[in-house]
N, C-alpha and C positions, 0 to 999 in steps of 0.2 A: 561739475566733476569732483570727486574727492580725490585729492592730490595730499596725504598726510606727511608731514615731517614730524617725527619726534624731536624733542628738545635735545640738542648736543650736550652731551656729558664731557666736560674738561679732559676727561682720562680717556676720551675715546681718541682712536686716529684719524683725522678731518678727512682726508680724501679716501681711507676706507669706509669710514660712516656716511659719506656722501654717496659712494659707490653703491652702497650696499641698499641705501633707500632709494635711489633711483631704481636698482634692479627688482626691489620688491614692489613696485608698482610700475614697472615697465609698460604696459600698454598704456596707461592712463596718460604717463609720460610722454610717450610717443603721441597721442591723441592731440594733448596742449600743445606739444611743439608744432606737430603738423598744421594746427589751427595758427598760431605765430607765424610760421613762418610763410603762410599762404597770404595772410594780413599783410606782413611785411613787404612780401614781393608787389601785392597790388597797390600798396601804399607809397613803396618806391617808385613804381613804375607812373602812378599819378603825378606824384613830385616831378619825375623825371619828364613827364610831358607838358608839365607848364615852366620847366625851367629850359628844356630844352625845346624850343617851339617848331612845329613842321614847316617846311619851307616849300615851295612850289620845283616840283621835279624839273632836272635839267636845267637848274639856274645855280651858280655859284652861294654858297654860303655867305652870310655878312660875316665880316671879320670877326666880332665880338661871338657871335653863335660857334664859329670854328674855334675860336681860343677856348670858350667855353666848354664846347664837348670833348677836345682835347684833355682839359685839364680835369673833368671828372672821370674821363677813362684810366687817366693816369694816377688818379688819386686814389680809385678803387683797384687799381693792379698793383699798387705799391702796398694798399690795405691787405690784400691777398698773399702779396709776396712777404710780406711783415708777420702775417698769421703763420704763415709756412714756416719761415726762417724760426720764429721762436718756437714751434713745436719741435723743428730737427734739433735746435740748440739744447733743449732741455734733457732731450734723449740724447744726445751726444755726449752732455757733460753727467749722464747718470744719475739726472734728477729723481729723486726718490718718491717725492711724493706725486707724480703724475705716473710712474712704474706702477705704485702701489694701487692708483687708483683705478688704471688699466687691470690690473691682475683680480683686485677686489670685485670689480663690475662684472668681469668674465665670471668668476667663479661663482659669485651670485646667482647670475643668470642661468647658468648650467644647473644650479639647483632648484630654481625656481619656474621657470617656464616649462607650458605643458608640451606634449607633443603638437595640438592643435596649431598653437602659438607659432611653433616651430614651422610646421608644415606650411603654415600660411604666410609666414615671412621666407619660406625657401622658395615658394612660386614666385613671389616678388623678386627676388635676388636676382633672378635670370634675367630680368630688363636689363642687367648691367654685365651680363656676359659678355666676353669677347665675342662669340659668335652673334649674339643678338645685335650687340653693336656694329657689328661689320655689315651685315646683311641690310642694316638699315642704311648704312653707309653707301652700299651699292645702291640700294633700291632709290635713295633720295638723288644720287648722281645721275641716276639712268634719267630720272624725269627731268632735271636740270638739263641734262645734254639732250633729252627729246623737246624741251621748250626752246633749246638753241642758246642757253644760258652757259656756255661753254668756261667761261672766265669764272664764274659764280660756284660752277660745277669743280673746277681744279681747288677754289681756295676750301669750299665744302671738303673733298677729299684730303687736302694736305692739313687740314685744321683737325682733322677726327684721327688721322692717321699721325699727324705730329702728337697730339696727346697722348696716343698708345706709348710710341716711342721715348716721349717724355717719363712717363711713367716707370716704364723699362730702367732706363738709366737711373732714377731716384731708386727705386729697388735695391737695384746693384750696388748703388753707393751706400746704401745703410744697412743692408744684408741684415734686417731684424725678423727674427723668428715669430711664426703665427701663434697665437692661444690654440690650446689642445682641444679639439672639438670633435666628442666621439659619438655625439647622438645621433649619427647616418644620415641627418636631413640635408645635410651639406656638406661638402667636402672642397678642399682648395688646399695647392700645395705651393711652393715657390716663397719668396720674400712678402712681409707683410707692410711695410712702411714705404709710401703710403699707399691707399686702398685703392686700387685699379677701378674696380668697379663704382667708386666715386666719385672718383677724377675723370673715368670715361662718362658716368650719366653726366656729369657737368658738362663736358664738352659738346658730347654728341646732341643731348638734349637740348642744351643751351644753343649750341650753332641753330638746330633744328626748329627752335622758338624765334632764333633770330630772323631766318629766312621766312615763317610764316607771317613773321610782324612786319615784313619788308610788303608780303603780299598778297595779305588777308585785308579786308574790310577793316576800320577801328573799332566794330562792334565786338570782335572777334579778340580784341587784344588782350584786354584784361582775363577771359578765359585762357588763355594760352600762356599767360604770364603764371597764374594760379596755378594750373595743369603743370605746367614743367618745374615749378617750385616744390608741388606737392609729390610728383613722382622721382625727383631727384634726393628731397628729403628721405622718401620711404625708401628706397634702393640705399641711400647709404646706413641706415638705422637698422636695413637688415643684415647689415654687415657684422654689427656689432651684436645683433640679438640671437643671430645663430653662430655666436663665438668664432667666426673664421677671420675677424681682425679685432684689433685692439682698438678702443674708443678715440685714442690718440693719432692712429694710421686714419681712421674715418674724416677726423679734423685735418690733418695733411693731406689728405686726398681731394679734400673740398676745397681747399686753399691753392694748390697746384693747378687744380683743374681749372679753378675760377682764374688765375693768373694767366695760364694759356688761352681760356676761351677771351677773356677782354684783349688780350694781345692779339690775337688773329680778329676780331670785330673792329677794331681801331684800325689795323692794318686795311682790311677791306673798306672800310668806309674811309679811309685816307685815299687809298685807290682809285674809288669810285666818285670821289668829288669832281663835280664839274670844273674845268678851268677857266677862268675868265679871259676873255677875248684879248 
C-alpha cells in the first residue's frame, strides 16, 4: 500500500501540511488505520485473556484477580478520560494548531474526495444514527427479557441511554459549530463536539460485543472483537470523511464513549461477581 509523505518544508505550517497529506490519500490511510485498529484490538484481547484468566462460573474471583481486573479497568478509564480532557482543553484554550489541522483537513477532503467515496461512507455512517442505535438497543433488550435476563437488560438499556445523554450534555457544554458540508451526501445539525455518532457507536456496539463475549463460545471471541473494532473505526472515520465533524470531534467522541463504556462494564462486572459465603 502506497502512503507517500512528501518531505516536510520548514516554511510550511506543520498542522496544515499534515492535514493535507492525510486528505490527499484519505482512502489509503483509512485502510491502513483499519488494519492497525483491528490488529491492535485482537492483540489487546489476547493479552487481556492471558493476564485476566477465566474462572469457574459461580465462584468468587481470587483477590489478586479481582484487584488486577479493577486496576486494568480503572487504568483504561483514566486514559480515555485524559484523552478527552486534553482534547477539550486545547479547544477551550483556543489551541491554534488543533484548529488549523481540523480546518485544513475538512477543506482538503471537500476538494479531493469523489462522489463515489462520499456515497459509500454516507451509507456506512447510518450505522451510528440515533435511530439505528435506538432500534438495536430495543431489539437487544427484548431478547434479554425474553431470555429472562432482566438485570442485564436494564444494564444494557441504561448504558446505551446514558451514553446518549452524556453526549448531549457535552455538546451543550462546548457548543462547537460543525464544519461546512455542502456535498449533499450527508447532513447534520446541532453542535459538533464531541461526535455523537462516534461515542454512540463505541458505547452501543462495545456493549453488544461485551454481551456476545459473555455468551458465545471462545472460538467466536476474536472475530467479535475484530469486527467491533472495525465497525466503530469506520463509523468514526465516516464523520470526518463526510465533513460533518472535525477530526478532534471524533477523537473526543471516541474518548468519552470509551470512558462511559468502561465505567458501565466495570459496574456490571462488580455487581455480578459472586459473594464469598
